Wavefront OBJ file of the C-alpha trace (Angstrom):
o trace
v 124.325 88.192 86.797
v 125.179 85.303 84.228
v 128.341 84.381 86.604
v 126.192 84.392 89.687
v 123.611 81.928 88.194
v 126.404 79.750 86.834
v 128.145 79.563 90.115
v 124.886 78.399 91.693
v 124.387 75.761 88.796
v 127.794 74.399 89.502
v 127.223 74.254 93.233
v 123.930 72.373 92.803
v 125.579 69.786 90.458
v 128.466 69.300 92.926
v 126.055 68.749 95.676
v 123.955 66.328 93.852
v 127.018 64.333 92.880
v 128.213 64.208 96.481
v 124.680 62.808 97.423
v 124.645 60.326 94.585
v 128.015 58.953 95.886
v 126.557 58.249 99.424
v 125.243 54.892 98.770
v 126.177 52.173 101.229
v 129.479 50.500 100.671
v 129.448 47.191 102.644
v 126.841 48.903 104.877
v 126.704 47.849 108.592
v 129.725 46.662 110.629
v 131.698 43.562 111.375
v 128.728 42.462 113.484
v 125.582 43.719 111.540
v 123.955 44.323 108.000
v 121.958 47.311 107.930
v 118.792 47.197 105.750
v 116.525 50.125 105.306
v 112.854 49.810 105.742
v 110.683 52.507 103.966
v 106.882 51.974 105.065
v 103.591 53.599 105.383
v 103.576 53.192 109.045
v 100.781 56.193 109.477
v 98.702 57.773 107.003
v 95.842 56.431 104.720
v 97.238 52.963 104.109
v 99.353 52.664 107.516
v 97.722 48.925 107.840
v 99.198 47.974 104.701
v 102.678 49.364 105.776
v 102.532 47.628 109.234
v 101.313 44.340 107.978
v 104.247 44.113 105.445
v 106.723 45.331 107.910
v 105.613 42.564 110.330
v 106.271 39.976 107.614
v 109.558 41.386 106.977
v 110.503 41.510 110.674
v 109.459 37.789 111.117
v 111.738 36.715 108.215
v 114.778 38.636 109.712
v 113.950 37.528 113.250
v 114.040 33.814 112.019
v 117.358 34.296 110.125
v 118.950 36.026 112.989
v 117.850 33.326 115.249
v 119.328 30.606 113.022
v 122.666 32.455 113.328
v 122.404 35.361 110.957
v 123.580 36.029 107.502
v 127.457 35.847 106.659
v 127.693 35.639 110.449
v 126.129 38.959 111.044
v 122.812 40.163 112.602
v 120.537 41.902 110.078
v 119.315 45.261 111.416
v 116.169 46.900 109.852
v 116.595 50.434 109.926
v 112.980 51.849 109.939
v 111.496 55.050 108.326
v 107.685 56.243 108.118
v 106.795 57.827 104.722
v 103.328 58.614 106.380
v 101.798 57.253 103.029
v 102.736 60.239 101.091
v 105.032 60.063 98.039
v 107.111 63.323 99.027
v 107.682 61.495 102.289
v 108.674 58.287 100.706
v 111.327 59.973 98.620
v 112.627 61.711 101.749
v 112.883 58.460 103.842
v 114.733 56.686 100.719
v 117.379 59.577 100.837
v 117.754 59.373 104.589
v 118.292 55.596 104.661
v 120.693 55.613 101.922
v 122.697 58.681 102.555
v 122.480 59.097 106.357
v 121.892 55.548 107.567
v 123.997 53.827 105.071
v 121.966 50.901 104.387
v 122.957 48.154 101.872
v 119.599 48.047 100.362
v 115.917 49.262 100.873
v 112.908 47.277 101.428
v 109.507 49.045 100.549
v 107.618 51.284 100.312
v 104.322 49.647 99.807
v 101.946 51.648 97.603
v 103.088 51.884 93.851
v 102.956 55.824 93.889
v 105.329 55.957 96.941
v 107.773 53.305 95.288
v 107.698 55.424 92.080
v 108.651 58.569 94.089
v 111.628 56.558 95.509
v 113.234 54.557 92.591
v 115.497 57.464 91.224
v 116.994 58.165 94.439
v 117.893 54.364 94.644
v 119.118 54.417 91.064
v 121.455 57.477 91.371
v 122.875 56.188 94.585
v 123.126 52.641 93.289
v 121.441 50.808 96.020
v 119.037 48.085 95.578
v 115.432 48.956 96.308
v 112.911 45.997 96.686
v 109.207 46.572 97.217
v 107.105 43.853 98.323
v 103.851 44.960 97.102
v 104.161 47.846 94.520
v 102.513 46.423 91.517
v 102.801 49.219 88.875
v 104.858 48.469 85.760
v 106.839 51.676 85.819
v 108.542 50.661 89.153
v 110.892 48.341 87.438
v 110.937 49.698 83.826
v 111.141 53.369 82.908
v 108.966 55.254 80.296
v 111.487 54.293 77.707
v 111.108 50.685 78.423
v 114.537 50.582 80.135
v 114.894 48.113 83.043
v 115.868 49.943 85.996
v 118.942 47.912 87.325
v 118.780 48.596 91.147
v 114.733 48.214 91.471
v 112.908 44.952 92.220
v 109.818 43.699 93.522
v 108.425 40.415 95.336
v 104.783 40.732 93.854
v 103.379 40.226 90.425
v 102.568 43.275 88.380
v 99.307 45.124 87.591
v 98.697 43.664 84.165
v 98.584 40.237 85.678
v 95.708 41.302 87.951
v 94.026 42.935 85.348
v 94.141 39.637 83.231
v 93.069 37.511 86.301
v 89.974 39.810 87.269
v 88.971 40.073 83.426
v 89.133 36.385 83.057
v 87.464 35.853 86.178
v 84.600 38.051 85.163
v 83.911 36.602 81.696
v 84.870 33.192 82.297
v 83.613 32.581 85.903
v 80.997 35.054 86.237
v 79.873 35.211 82.691
v 79.773 38.988 82.437
v 79.204 40.700 79.111
v 79.118 44.482 80.272
v 81.250 46.225 83.039
v 81.718 49.614 84.575
v 85.134 50.701 85.968
v 85.033 52.877 89.076
v 88.608 54.200 89.620
v 90.703 56.350 92.039
v 92.035 58.891 89.815
v 94.653 59.888 92.307
v 96.369 56.451 92.391
v 98.596 54.985 89.706
v 97.974 51.720 90.924
v 94.226 52.130 90.267
v 94.774 53.771 86.760
v 97.193 51.022 85.657
v 94.896 48.209 86.874
v 91.817 49.845 85.093
v 93.808 49.930 81.811
v 94.743 46.317 82.177
v 91.314 45.126 82.986
v 89.637 46.984 80.261
v 92.084 45.726 77.649
v 91.566 42.080 78.701
v 87.776 42.395 79.373
v 87.283 43.724 75.736
v 89.465 41.082 74.407
v 87.411 38.381 75.949
v 84.453 39.752 74.389
v 83.233 42.051 77.057
v 82.085 45.580 76.832
v 82.978 48.495 79.102
v 79.671 50.637 79.307
v 80.790 53.143 81.753
v 83.627 54.639 83.525
v 83.621 56.888 86.724
v 86.515 58.201 89.097
v 86.808 59.344 92.800
v 89.543 60.577 94.581
v 91.654 58.970 97.872
v 89.857 60.449 101.063
v 86.584 61.104 99.365
v 83.452 60.032 101.721
v 80.504 60.357 99.606
v 80.257 58.271 96.347
v 76.573 58.008 95.930
v 76.250 60.519 93.102
v 78.658 58.344 90.887
v 77.226 55.016 92.105
v 73.686 56.334 91.297
v 74.830 56.998 87.638
v 76.697 53.530 87.777
v 73.482 51.817 88.681
v 71.469 53.151 85.863
v 73.904 51.613 83.372
v 72.792 48.106 84.650
v 76.233 46.539 83.974
v 76.633 42.846 84.868
v 79.867 43.688 87.372
v 81.533 46.517 88.577
v 85.453 46.630 88.792
v 87.016 48.918 91.759
v 90.779 48.754 91.488
v 91.376 50.769 94.899
v 92.455 50.389 98.570
v 90.281 49.348 101.467
v 89.431 52.764 102.899
v 87.625 53.808 100.069
v 86.471 50.503 98.678
v 84.745 49.978 102.069
v 82.611 53.038 101.638
v 82.036 52.280 98.194
v 80.663 48.757 98.654
v 78.483 50.100 101.797
v 77.096 53.015 99.731
v 76.573 50.822 96.571
v 74.594 48.167 98.643
v 72.394 50.991 100.223
v 71.431 52.228 96.642
v 70.243 48.708 95.603
v 73.440 47.775 93.559
v 73.437 43.911 93.944
v 75.724 42.945 91.046
v 79.167 41.551 91.641
v 81.888 43.942 92.719
v 85.347 42.951 91.570
v 88.743 44.263 93.011
v 92.260 43.607 93.407
v 94.891 43.210 96.154
v 94.352 46.643 97.599
v 91.092 45.338 99.130
v 92.887 42.687 101.419
v 92.407 44.162 104.879
v 90.326 43.141 107.787
v 89.013 46.690 108.128
v 87.220 46.642 104.685
v 84.737 44.503 106.729
v 84.420 46.969 109.528
v 83.775 49.894 106.933
v 81.427 48.053 104.493
v 79.740 45.654 106.936
v 79.808 41.805 106.269
v 76.554 41.530 104.405
v 77.365 44.212 101.721
v 80.685 42.461 100.915
v 78.842 39.186 99.796
v 78.987 38.686 96.206
v 82.392 40.595 95.913
v 85.739 39.109 94.537
v 89.277 40.192 94.501
v 92.755 38.972 93.086
v 95.420 38.418 95.637
v 98.981 36.864 96.014
v 98.176 34.040 98.444
v 95.356 32.552 100.855
v 95.825 31.691 104.588
v 93.337 28.767 103.795
v 96.128 27.215 101.635
v 97.057 23.770 103.045
v 100.798 23.969 101.404
v 103.160 23.158 104.405
v 105.030 26.265 103.821
v 101.897 28.210 104.039
v 100.785 26.603 107.194
v 103.997 27.006 108.799
v 104.245 30.521 108.105
v 100.628 31.255 109.351
v 101.444 29.584 112.612
v 104.682 31.493 113.030
v 102.910 34.765 112.146
v 100.018 34.170 114.794
v 102.487 33.154 117.360
v 104.496 36.536 117.063
v 101.502 38.980 116.223
v 98.379 37.025 117.414
v 96.606 37.444 114.185
v 96.180 35.831 110.674
v 98.586 37.017 108.161
v 97.386 39.069 105.301
v 98.670 39.024 101.773
v 100.801 41.953 102.575
v 102.320 40.152 105.546
v 103.096 37.101 103.275
v 104.546 39.381 100.672
v 106.549 41.263 103.180
v 107.995 37.738 104.452
v 108.793 36.781 101.064
v 110.589 39.860 99.973
v 112.702 39.796 102.901
v 113.548 36.213 102.262
v 114.474 36.984 98.631
v 116.686 39.747 99.763
v 118.482 37.586 102.545
v 118.898 34.744 99.822
v 120.521 37.446 97.539
v 122.899 38.409 100.430
v 123.878 34.955 101.018
v 124.709 34.112 97.457
v 126.371 37.362 96.859
v 128.481 36.626 99.932
v 128.771 40.363 100.403
v 126.991 43.333 101.867
v 128.176 45.585 98.909
v 125.038 46.987 97.250
v 126.280 46.304 93.548
v 126.983 42.625 94.310
v 123.526 42.303 96.171
v 121.988 43.889 92.888
v 123.707 41.228 90.821
v 122.545 38.410 93.038
v 119.027 39.728 93.014
v 118.883 39.617 89.298
v 119.825 35.989 89.522
v 117.099 34.862 91.791
v 115.610 31.642 90.545
v 113.359 29.055 91.721
v 113.336 30.522 95.403
v 110.649 28.573 97.400
v 108.594 31.221 99.324
v 105.280 31.347 101.113
v 103.522 32.874 98.066
v 104.911 29.985 95.696
v 108.040 29.355 93.592
v 109.745 32.744 92.788
v 111.751 33.521 89.859
v 112.801 37.040 88.714
v 112.241 37.636 84.941
v 114.339 40.097 82.762
v 112.244 43.069 84.065
v 112.959 42.208 87.585
v 109.488 40.987 88.175
v 108.664 37.618 89.805
v 106.844 34.645 87.921
v 104.500 33.317 90.392
v 100.621 32.274 91.074
v 97.791 34.411 92.052
v 94.548 33.554 93.617
v 90.855 34.913 93.558
v 89.396 35.516 96.923
v 85.539 35.681 97.528
v 84.000 37.526 100.627
v 81.455 35.714 102.235
v 79.747 36.862 105.575
v 82.708 39.045 106.250
v 85.442 36.292 105.757
v 87.683 35.670 102.932
v 87.125 32.544 101.024
v 89.491 30.742 98.493
v 87.825 30.686 95.043
v 90.399 30.036 92.387
v 94.057 29.687 91.917
v 95.646 31.083 88.606
v 98.871 29.900 87.467
v 101.322 32.367 85.216
l 1 2 3 4 5 6 7 8 9 10 11 12 13 14 15 16 17 18 19 20 21 22 23 24 25 26 27 28 29 30 31 32 33 34 35 36 37 38 39 40 41 42 43 44 45 46 47 48 49 50 51 52 53 54 55 56 57 58 59 60 61 62 63 64 65 66 67 68 69 70 71 72 73 74 75 76 77 78 79 80 81 82 83 84 85 86 87 88 89 90 91 92 93 94 95 96 97 98 99 100 101 102 103 104 105 106 107 108 109 110 111 112 113 114 115 116 117 118 119 120 121 122 123 124 125 126 127 128 129 130 131 132 133 134 135 136 137 138 139 140 141 142 143 144 145 146 147 148 149 150 151 152 153 154 155 156 157 158 159 160 161 162 163 164 165 166 167 168 169 170 171 172 173 174 175 176 177 178 179 180 181 182 183 184 185 186 187 188 189 190 191 192 193 194 195 196 197 198 199 200 201 202 203 204 205 206 207 208 209 210 211 212 213 214 215 216 217 218 219 220 221 222 223 224 225 226 227 228 229 230 231 232 233 234 235 236 237 238 239 240 241 242 243 244 245 246 247 248 249 250 251 252 253 254 255 256 257 258 259 260 261 262 263 264 265 266 267 268 269 270 271 272 273 274 275 276 277 278 279 280 281 282 283 284 285 286 287 288 289 290 291 292 293 294 295 296 297 298 299 300 301 302 303 304 305 306 307 308 309 310 311 312 313 314 315 316 317 318 319 320 321 322 323 324 325 326 327 328 329 330 331 332 333 334 335 336 337 338 339 340 341 342 343 344 345 346 347 348 349 350 351 352 353 354 355 356 357 358 359 360 361 362 363 364 365 366 367 368 369 370 371 372 373 374 375 376 377 378 379 380 381 382 383 384 385 386 387
């Protein structure tokens, strides 16, 4: 019996080692560079995935139209993770071991990125998320930097600081209630950062409530929250649930400012909540389409021409992250994953749509953020915050 189990164990180890050795080596051909795209194209946050993918495709199209990279055409091999962590892991495995890509772009949500990082690590292929903001994406639980994992967006603690400062300094809030999606690493991480910085600023958290993704009725918790009479309510979550929460909160007579983070950034939030209920709500974001910076103006025009819609922050981050990877491949002068990884680590002062991007020692970009106000169903630029 022992021999049988020993044999099975050795077989499993051998199989794992073979998969781990399958990372792309100069992925592509003499005429193309294969990049993987692992995105939420269906499921609960499909809009985020599609918007991010659109931004990346625009950047790749522009690069290819300008003659390609290293004399080759970039080919983005897409995989749909269906907005699920297990599917995200499967998609990463397929892109690396079967499609033999040189690097992977995506996924979008933090939970799906976290489900993918070890696969990229084991196969020694760079994975770059445009939008995953959880700290654990690039740094493991022991505090060690994951060598092959990078991101193009600021991290959750920065958003927590931004909104805590905005709540206390701009809205003069003294008390707050936090309402989180307990099924989301993104939501829990942001809540921790907000609470730490809100209390550091002299504020008091007087209540905490939780919901689950795909919940429909939030009125019981909102009734309890209303009774606390807090100055503001912080809801770090995604637009599907946030839209319903905002609508039901206003129906219950909750009129105080509702604050959130970049997960709110989607046109559907207005369809779900209604324009009027969203008045007096604010959220942190990565850029504003109203910015008159020439690079932003040029990007917005190009995106509208390509897709006939205004680009969201997810679109801008997708565009910028593709530019970051393209820049790294050019500087590496190679499609070898290891050389691309080394070049990504050395990203400095790269001018992109959302600002000037420099990666720190933890593979996180140092860049600006904005606070957006919702007014009559439209996003209005409120403040810009530098790191």
